[in-house]
VEXSE-230575 format. One record per residue (C-alpha): residue number from 1; x, y, z. Coordinates in Angstrom, 2 decimals, padded with zeros to 5 digits. Each point is the difference from the previous one (the first is absolute). Layout:
r n:NUM, c1:X, c2:Y, c3:Z
...
REM end
This chain:
r n:1, c1:084.42, c2:022.85, c3:014.18
r n:2, c1:-002.35, c2:-003.30, c3:-000.39
r n:3, c1:003.88, c2:-001.92, c3:-000.72
r n:4, c1:000.94, c2:000.95, c3:003.69
r n:5, c1:-003.55, c2:-001.49, c3:002.46
r n:6, c1:000.71, c2:-002.71, c3:001.49
r n:7, c1:-001.88, c2:-003.28, c3:-000.92
r n:8, c1:-003.30, c2:000.57, c3:002.60
r n:9, c1:-000.68, c2:003.18, c3:-001.21
r n:10, c1:-000.31, c2:-000.82, c3:-003.31
r n:11, c1:-001.83, c2:-002.95, c3:000.07
r n:12, c1:-004.45, c2:000.99, c3:-001.03
r n:13, c1:-002.86, c2:-001.84, c3:-000.26
r n:14, c1:-000.47, c2:-002.94, c3:-003.04
r n:15, c1:-003.97, c2:000.25, c3:000.24
r n:16, c1:000.25, c2:004.19, c3:-000.71
r n:17, c1:-000.28, c2:001.00, c3:-003.71
r n:18, c1:000.32, c2:003.46, c3:000.53
r n:19, c1:002.39, c2:002.43, c3:000.35
r n:20, c1:002.72, c2:000.09, c3:003.29
r n:21, c1:001.64, c2:003.52, c3:001.18
r n:22, c1:002.96, c2:000.10, c3:002.62
r n:23, c1:000.21, c2:002.62, c3:001.75
r n:24, c1:003.18, c2:000.39, c3:000.75
r n:25, c1:002.35, c2:002.69, c3:001.78
r n:26, c1:001.82, c2:000.34, c3:-002.88
r n:27, c1:-002.52, c2:000.47, c3:-002.56
r n:28, c1:-003.26, c2:-001.64, c3:-001.31
r n:29, c1:-000.18, c2:-003.23, c3:-001.80
r n:30, c1:-002.94, c2:-001.55, c3:-001.68
r n:31, c1:-000.18, c2:-003.79, c3:-001.63
r n:32, c1:-001.99, c2:-000.89, c3:-002.98
r n:33, c1:-002.32, c2:-002.98, c3:000.21
r n:34, c1:003.08, c2:-001.67, c3:-002.01
r n:35, c1:002.28, c2:000.35, c3:002.89
r n:36, c1:001.81, c2:002.85, c3:-001.34
r n:37, c1:000.97, c2:002.79, c3:002.16
r n:38, c1:-000.31, c2:003.68, c3:-001.47
r n:39, c1:001.38, c2:002.92, c3:001.26
r n:40, c1:-002.54, c2:002.79, c3:000.77
r n:41, c1:000.89, c2:003.85, c3:-000.37
r n:42, c1:-000.47, c2:001.79, c3:003.52
r n:43, c1:002.02, c2:000.41, c3:003.49
r n:44, c1:000.67, c2:-002.22, c3:002.10
r n:45, c1:-002.85, c2:-000.27, c3:003.53
r n:46, c1:000.46, c2:002.96, c3:002.36
r n:47, c1:001.09, c2:-000.96, c3:003.08
r n:48, c1:-001.23, c2:002.65, c3:001.98
r n:49, c1:-003.03, c2:-000.97, c3:-001.88
r n:50, c1:-000.29, c2:002.84, c3:-002.66
r n:51, c1:-002.81, c2:-000.65, c3:-003.18
r n:52, c1:001.46, c2:-000.48, c3:-003.51
r n:53, c1:001.11, c2:003.85, c3:-001.02
r n:54, c1:-002.41, c2:001.07, c3:-002.89
r n:55, c1:002.33, c2:-000.65, c3:-002.71
r n:56, c1:000.52, c2:-003.53, c3:000.64
r n:57, c1:-003.45, c2:-000.70, c3:000.29
r n:58, c1:-000.25, c2:000.84, c3:-003.91
r n:59, c1:002.77, c2:-002.06, c3:-000.49
r n:60, c1:-001.09, c2:-002.97, c3:001.68
r n:61, c1:-003.59, c2:000.53, c3:-001.41
r n:62, c1:001.04, c2:000.38, c3:-003.73
r n:63, c1:002.76, c2:-003.51, c3:000.33
r n:64, c1:-003.12, c2:-002.40, c3:002.07
r n:65, c1:-003.06, c2:001.01, c3:-002.80
r n:66, c1:002.82, c2:-000.56, c3:-002.12
r n:67, c1:000.54, c2:-003.76, c3:001.65
r n:68, c1:-003.86, c2:-000.15, c3:000.07
r n:69, c1:-001.16, c2:000.34, c3:-003.48
r n:70, c1:002.59, c2:-002.43, c3:-001.20
r n:71, c1:-001.02, c2:-002.87, c3:002.44
r n:72, c1:-003.21, c2:000.80, c3:000.22
r n:73, c1:000.37, c2:-000.96, c3:003.98
r n:74, c1:-000.69, c2:002.08, c3:002.56
r n:75, c1:000.30, c2:-001.93, c3:003.70
r n:76, c1:002.78, c2:000.57, c3:002.29
r n:77, c1:001.29, c2:-000.82, c3:002.94
r n:78, c1:002.93, c2:002.36, c3:002.13
r n:79, c1:002.75, c2:-000.92, c3:001.50
r n:80, c1:001.47, c2:002.48, c3:001.99
r n:81, c1:002.48, c2:000.31, c3:002.44
r n:82, c1:-000.18, c2:-002.83, c3:002.73
r n:83, c1:001.37, c2:002.50, c3:002.82
r n:84, c1:-002.51, c2:002.27, c3:-000.83
r n:85, c1:-003.15, c2:-003.28, c3:001.66
r n:86, c1:-000.74, c2:001.18, c3:003.50
r n:87, c1:-000.89, c2:-002.66, c3:002.16
r n:88, c1:-001.28, c2:-000.49, c3:004.07
r n:89, c1:-002.71, c2:-002.22, c3:001.55
r n:90, c1:-003.12, c2:000.77, c3:000.88
r n:91, c1:-002.43, c2:-001.45, c3:003.20
r n:92, c1:-003.82, c2:000.17, c3:-001.08
r n:93, c1:-002.75, c2:-001.88, c3:001.61
r n:94, c1:-000.69, c2:-003.11, c3:-002.08
r n:95, c1:-003.49, c2:001.11, c3:-001.06
r n:96, c1:001.72, c2:002.48, c3:-002.49
r n:97, c1:001.29, c2:-002.89, c3:-001.63
r n:98, c1:-003.06, c2:-000.27, c3:-002.45
r n:99, c1:-000.07, c2:004.01, c3:-001.05
r n:100, c1:004.07, c2:000.17, c3:000.39
r n:101, c1:001.42, c2:002.35, c3:-003.05
r n:102, c1:-003.75, c2:002.82, c3:000.86
r n:103, c1:001.70, c2:-000.98, c3:003.73
r n:104, c1:003.78, c2:001.06, c3:-000.94
r n:105, c1:-001.83, c2:002.81, c3:-002.20
r n:106, c1:-001.37, c2:001.32, c3:003.30
r n:107, c1:002.61, c2:000.05, c3:002.07
r n:108, c1:002.46, c2:000.81, c3:-002.48
r n:109, c1:001.30, c2:003.30, c3:001.57
r n:110, c1:000.00, c2:-001.24, c3:003.11
r n:111, c1:001.79, c2:-002.99, c3:-000.59
r n:112, c1:002.65, c2:001.47, c3:-002.09
r n:113, c1:001.42, c2:003.86, c3:-000.79
r n:114, c1:-002.14, c2:000.44, c3:-003.64
r n:115, c1:-003.31, c2:000.28, c3:-000.80
r n:116, c1:-001.47, c2:-003.28, c3:-002.04
r n:117, c1:-000.60, c2:001.37, c3:-003.37
r n:118, c1:003.53, c2:000.99, c3:000.34
r n:119, c1:001.61, c2:-003.40, c3:000.42
r n:120, c1:-000.02, c2:-003.65, c3:-002.15
r n:121, c1:-000.90, c2:-002.69, c3:002.76
r n:122, c1:-000.87, c2:-003.15, c3:000.96
r n:123, c1:000.14, c2:-002.45, c3:002.86
r n:124, c1:000.29, c2:-003.77, c3:000.88
r n:125, c1:-001.40, c2:-001.60, c3:003.23
r n:126, c1:003.36, c2:-000.34, c3:001.89
r n:127, c1:-002.22, c2:-002.44, c3:003.07
r n:128, c1:-003.26, c2:-000.36, c3:001.50
r n:129, c1:-000.03, c2:000.42, c3:004.10
r n:130, c1:-003.66, c2:-001.00, c3:000.80
r n:131, c1:000.50, c2:-000.15, c3:003.18
r n:132, c1:000.80, c2:003.48, c3:000.58
r n:133, c1:-002.00, c2:001.02, c3:-003.43
r n:134, c1:002.68, c2:001.20, c3:-001.67
r n:135, c1:000.92, c2:-000.10, c3:-003.85
r n:136, c1:004.20, c2:000.78, c3:-001.04
r n:137, c1:000.30, c2:001.30, c3:-002.84
r n:138, c1:002.78, c2:000.99, c3:-002.59
r n:139, c1:-000.58, c2:003.10, c3:-001.35
r n:140, c1:002.02, c2:000.95, c3:-002.51
r n:141, c1:-000.01, c2:003.33, c3:-002.08
r n:142, c1:001.47, c2:002.06, c3:-002.90
r n:143, c1:-000.74, c2:004.02, c3:000.39
r n:144, c1:-000.59, c2:001.52, c3:-003.29
r n:145, c1:002.34, c2:002.15, c3:-000.18
r n:146, c1:002.53, c2:-002.13, c3:-000.17
r n:147, c1:-001.21, c2:-000.70, c3:-003.91
r n:148, c1:001.03, c2:003.18, c3:-000.61
r n:149, c1:-003.90, c2:001.05, c3:-001.55
r n:150, c1:000.83, c2:-002.78, c3:-002.92
r n:151, c1:-003.25, c2:-001.72, c3:000.69
r n:152, c1:-002.26, c2:003.40, c3:-001.51
r n:153, c1:002.86, c2:-000.53, c3:-003.26
r n:154, c1:-001.03, c2:-003.53, c3:-000.21
r n:155, c1:-003.41, c2:000.67, c3:-000.69
r n:156, c1:000.05, c2:002.58, c3:-001.85
r n:157, c1:001.73, c2:-002.22, c3:-002.74
r n:158, c1:-002.15, c2:-002.15, c3:000.25
r n:159, c1:001.67, c2:-002.63, c3:001.89
r n:160, c1:-002.16, c2:-001.53, c3:003.35
r n:161, c1:002.40, c2:-000.22, c3:002.99
r n:162, c1:-001.27, c2:-003.23, c3:001.68
r n:163, c1:002.58, c2:-000.60, c3:003.70
r n:164, c1:002.85, c2:000.62, c3:000.77
r n:165, c1:002.03, c2:-002.42, c3:000.05
r n:166, c1:002.76, c2:-000.24, c3:002.93
r n:167, c1:003.69, c2:-002.57, c3:-000.67
r n:168, c1:001.45, c2:-001.78, c3:003.22
r n:169, c1:002.51, c2:-002.23, c3:000.84
r n:170, c1:-001.18, c2:-003.68, c3:000.72
r n:171, c1:-003.75, c2:000.72, c3:000.05
r n:172, c1:-002.16, c2:000.65, c3:-002.69
r n:173, c1:-001.03, c2:002.60, c3:-001.54
r n:174, c1:-002.54, c2:002.36, c3:002.20
r n:175, c1:-002.58, c2:001.11, c3:-002.10
r n:176, c1:-002.11, c2:003.71, c3:000.91
r n:177, c1:-002.83, c2:000.82, c3:-002.15
r n:178, c1:-001.11, c2:003.03, c3:-002.14
r n:179, c1:-003.10, c2:-001.25, c3:-001.31
r n:180, c1:-001.70, c2:-003.62, c3:-000.44
r n:181, c1:000.50, c2:-001.84, c3:-002.70
r n:182, c1:-002.56, c2:-001.47, c3:-001.56
r n:183, c1:001.47, c2:-003.74, c3:-001.69
r n:184, c1:-001.59, c2:-001.16, c3:-003.30
r n:185, c1:-001.16, c2:-003.22, c3:002.43
r n:186, c1:-001.55, c2:002.78, c3:001.56
r n:187, c1:-001.61, c2:001.94, c3:-003.05
r n:188, c1:-001.33, c2:-002.72, c3:-001.31
r n:189, c1:-001.44, c2:-001.72, c3:003.54
r n:190, c1:-001.76, c2:003.69, c3:-000.11
r n:191, c1:-001.80, c2:-000.57, c3:-003.19
r n:192, c1:-001.16, c2:-003.15, c3:000.35
r n:193, c1:-001.55, c2:001.08, c3:003.43
r n:194, c1:-002.01, c2:002.89, c3:-000.90
r n:195, c1:-001.11, c2:-001.90, c3:-002.92
r n:196, c1:-001.56, c2:-002.49, c3:002.71
r n:197, c1:-000.73, c2:002.94, c3:002.07
r n:198, c1:-002.50, c2:000.75, c3:-002.74
r n:199, c1:-001.40, c2:-003.35, c3:-000.66
r n:200, c1:-000.59, c2:-000.39, c3:003.40
r n:201, c1:-001.63, c2:003.62, c3:000.41
r n:202, c1:-002.58, c2:-000.64, c3:-002.47
r n:203, c1:-000.34, c2:-003.47, c3:001.43
r n:204, c1:-000.47, c2:002.16, c3:003.72
r n:205, c1:-002.39, c2:002.56, c3:-002.36
r n:206, c1:-002.25, c2:-003.47, c3:-000.80
r n:207, c1:-000.11, c2:-001.74, c3:003.12
r n:208, c1:-000.92, c2:003.44, c3:001.93
r n:209, c1:-002.44, c2:001.09, c3:-002.19
r n:210, c1:-001.77, c2:-002.71, c3:-000.46
r n:211, c1:-001.11, c2:-000.84, c3:003.58
r n:212, c1:-000.85, c2:003.27, c3:001.16
r n:213, c1:-002.44, c2:000.26, c3:-003.97
r n:214, c1:-001.87, c2:-003.39, c3:002.05
r n:215, c1:-000.04, c2:000.98, c3:003.57
r n:216, c1:-000.59, c2:002.91, c3:-000.40
r n:217, c1:-003.62, c2:-000.02, c3:001.04
r n:218, c1:000.87, c2:-001.99, c3:002.73
r n:219, c1:002.04, c2:002.49, c3:001.16
r n:220, c1:-002.03, c2:002.45, c3:000.07
r n:221, c1:-002.78, c2:-001.61, c3:002.59
r n:222, c1:003.29, c2:-000.64, c3:001.59
r n:223, c1:000.71, c2:003.51, c3:000.70
r n:224, c1:-003.55, c2:001.05, c3:000.87
r n:225, c1:000.43, c2:-003.28, c3:002.96
r n:226, c1:002.85, c2:001.26, c3:000.81
r n:227, c1:-000.49, c2:003.55, c3:000.51
r n:228, c1:-001.72, c2:-000.42, c3:003.47
r n:229, c1:002.75, c2:-001.14, c3:001.51
r n:230, c1:002.97, c2:001.38, c3:-001.64
r n:231, c1:000.32, c2:003.19, c3:002.21
r n:232, c1:000.68, c2:-002.66, c3:003.33
r n:233, c1:002.58, c2:-002.35, c3:-001.98
r n:234, c1:001.84, c2:002.95, c3:-000.94
r n:235, c1:000.08, c2:001.84, c3:003.45
r n:236, c1:000.61, c2:-003.63, c3:001.50
r n:237, c1:003.36, c2:-000.14, c3:-002.50
r n:238, c1:000.72, c2:003.25, c3:001.11
r n:239, c1:000.81, c2:-000.88, c3:003.69
r n:240, c1:001.27, c2:-003.26, c3:-000.73
r n:241, c1:002.74, c2:001.65, c3:-002.02
r n:242, c1:000.38, c2:002.36, c3:002.55
r n:243, c1:000.65, c2:-002.73, c3:002.58
r n:244, c1:002.61, c2:-001.65, c3:-002.21
r n:245, c1:001.52, c2:003.06, c3:-000.67
r n:246, c1:000.52, c2:000.97, c3:004.04
r n:247, c1:000.90, c2:-003.76, c3:000.55
r n:248, c1:002.86, c2:000.14, c3:-002.92
r n:249, c1:001.03, c2:003.05, c3:001.28
r n:250, c1:000.39, c2:-001.41, c3:003.55
r n:251, c1:001.65, c2:-003.30, c3:-001.09
r n:252, c1:002.99, c2:002.49, c3:-002.13
r n:253, c1:000.87, c2:002.24, c3:002.68
r n:254, c1:000.19, c2:-003.47, c3:002.59
r n:255, c1:002.18, c2:-001.41, c3:-003.09
r n:256, c1:002.44, c2:003.21, c3:000.06
r n:257, c1:-000.28, c2:-000.40, c3:004.17
r n:258, c1:001.56, c2:-004.04, c3:000.12
r n:259, c1:002.29, c2:000.86, c3:-002.58
r n:260, c1:001.48, c2:003.12, c3:000.72
r n:261, c1:-000.65, c2:000.38, c3:003.50
r n:262, c1:-002.89, c2:002.47, c3:002.22
r n:263, c1:000.76, c2:002.90, c3:000.53
r n:264, c1:-001.59, c2:000.67, c3:003.21
r n:265, c1:001.59, c2:-003.17, c3:001.13
r n:266, c1:003.33, c2:001.60, c3:-001.22
r n:267, c1:-000.30, c2:003.33, c3:001.47
r n:268, c1:-001.24, c2:-002.01, c3:003.36
r n:269, c1:003.35, c2:-001.98, c3:000.17
r n:270, c1:001.82, c2:002.85, c3:-000.40
r n:271, c1:-001.71, c2:002.41, c3:002.31
r n:272, c1:000.28, c2:-002.70, c3:002.76
r n:273, c1:003.99, c2:-000.69, c3:-001.33
r n:274, c1:001.18, c2:003.63, c3:000.30
r n:275, c1:001.33, c2:001.44, c3:003.62
r n:276, c1:-001.56, c2:003.49, c3:000.83
r n:277, c1:003.17, c2:001.70, c3:-000.91
r n:278, c1:-000.63, c2:-000.70, c3:-003.51
r n:279, c1:-001.61, c2:001.70, c3:-002.65
r n:280, c1:-000.97, c2:-000.79, c3:-003.45
r n:281, c1:000.87, c2:002.61, c3:-002.97
r n:282, c1:-000.74, c2:-002.31, c3:-002.95
r n:283, c1:-001.93, c2:-003.16, c3:-000.80
r n:284, c1:-000.58, c2:-001.73, c3:-003.76
r n:285, c1:-001.29, c2:-003.89, c3:-000.19
r n:286, c1:-000.02, c2:-001.30, c3:-003.77
r n:287, c1:-000.36, c2:-003.24, c3:-000.92
r n:288, c1:000.79, c2:-001.33, c3:003.43
r n:289, c1:003.26, c2:001.57, c3:000.64
r n:290, c1:-000.28, c2:002.75, c3:002.68
r n:291, c1:002.31, c2:002.90, c3:000.43
r n:292, c1:000.15, c2:002.71, c3:003.32
r n:293, c1:002.52, c2:002.37, c3:000.30
r n:294, c1:-000.49, c2:002.31, c3:003.34
r n:295, c1:001.57, c2:000.70, c3:003.06
r n:296, c1:002.08, c2:-001.90, c3:003.62
r n:297, c1:001.42, c2:000.45, c3:002.79
r n:298, c1:000.86, c2:-003.95, c3:-000.32
r n:299, c1:-000.44, c2:-000.89, c3:-003.77
r n:300, c1:001.72, c2:-003.94, c3:000.99
r n:301, c1:-003.66, c2:-000.52, c3:002.30
r n:302, c1:-002.10, c2:001.21, c3:-002.73
r n:303, c1:001.76, c2:-002.42, c3:-002.68
r n:304, c1:-000.39, c2:-003.43, c3:002.39
r n:305, c1:-003.72, c2:001.13, c3:001.40
r n:306, c1:-000.69, c2:-000.06, c3:-003.84
r n:307, c1:002.09, c2:-003.54, c3:000.03
r n:308, c1:-002.00, c2:-001.49, c3:002.94
r n:309, c1:-003.38, c2:000.85, c3:-002.01
r n:310, c1:-001.27, c2:-002.68, c3:-002.83
r n:311, c1:-001.66, c2:002.98, c3:-001.57
r n:312, c1:003.59, c2:000.98, c3:-001.01
r n:313, c1:002.09, c2:-003.01, c3:-001.88
r n:314, c1:004.46, c2:001.45, c3:-000.55
r n:315, c1:-000.02, c2:003.18, c3:001.45
r n:316, c1:003.10, c2:001.84, c3:-001.30
r n:317, c1:001.09, c2:003.36, c3:000.28
r n:318, c1:-000.59, c2:001.96, c3:-003.72
r n:319, c1:002.21, c2:002.82, c3:000.48
r n:320, c1:003.64, c2:000.88, c3:002.40
r n:321, c1:-001.50, c2:001.50, c3:003.80
r n:322, c1:000.85, c2:003.31, c3:000.55
r n:323, c1:000.00, c2:001.45, c3:003.62
r n:324, c1:-001.71, c2:003.40, c3:000.27
r n:325, c1:003.27, c2:001.92, c3:002.63
r n:326, c1:-002.67, c2:002.95, c3:001.73
r n:327, c1:-003.04, c2:-002.18, c3:001.32
r n:328, c1:001.90, c2:-003.76, c3:-000.49
r n:329, c1:-002.23, c2:-001.66, c3:-002.08
r n:330, c1:000.86, c2:-002.09, c3:-002.65
r n:331, c1:-002.22, c2:-000.29, c3:-003.46
r n:332, c1:-000.39, c2:-003.23, c3:-002.18
r n:333, c1:-001.34, c2:-001.46, c3:-002.47
r n:334, c1:-001.04, c2:-003.63, c3:000.52
r n:335, c1:-001.40, c2:-002.44, c3:-003.08
r n:336, c1:-002.01, c2:-003.43, c3:000.62
r n:337, c1:-001.94, c2:-002.27, c3:-001.75
r n:338, c1:-003.04, c2:-000.52, c3:002.04
r n:339, c1:-001.89, c2:-003.22, c3:000.56
r n:340, c1:-004.07, c2:-001.25, c3:-001.09
r n:341, c1:-001.99, c2:-000.29, c3:002.75
REM end
């Protein structure tokens, strides 16, 4: 089975010194740290996403336990079938870049058919549209069901799955982290920082305690003098904070209106553009994109009126116009980008 694999599929990382497991359509193969390939007992991955049967789990568990006992290594990287990889482009606000993983976990069930707990995912920023305030992200994921219950078997055998490695022709392999592996350099840095932090903590205690001891009498005198003016000062501080909070709120509203358009201006422009024989059944405004639906005797006149108003940019029909035979009305759906005012 190993000899039948293409050359690009059997490339592996020289820096990794643990186990590599190829979870292939025709079976499970483990690569030892010395490069030897071992075919593991157990069924081939289930096409329908089913798990490994209990009897095969015990057999696979015993084989993996014996390997860990023999070689003493625990870390393992899984390489599933590349067809298990799912990718799509996701558009998020630019503010999401600082906490991209957390945002994707929260939005996973909206962006994909899966919950965040049911996938192994990674994200790569494709481009930043600063003018529109949007971040274009490539979301890559592998459903855990595609691994057929292999992860619990590995962990019960004493192995530590670190990541999924998706081998692809052309670009380098894609790594989807299963856990955050710390290198030896990171461990040494952590111990060093712990020692430095302890020393700094001792010095900080000395630096804090000594001035307080010397100045405790002076502070007591200052406290008595400040007691008479503390209440008015606190009241002034609260008033200042209230004023600053209101100003910040007004600035936020003003900024969003400049970026996405003022809803009152948009409604006024629509009222002016629509004729008396036109009425709306639905209106939505999201991220500067306006979508209206309704009925009219002259749908062409509606879109011409919107096109003449500078508030609306590039109005177009979002769906075919359908005509009602009994009343002479035509149902329409028009989309447009809202301009700034």
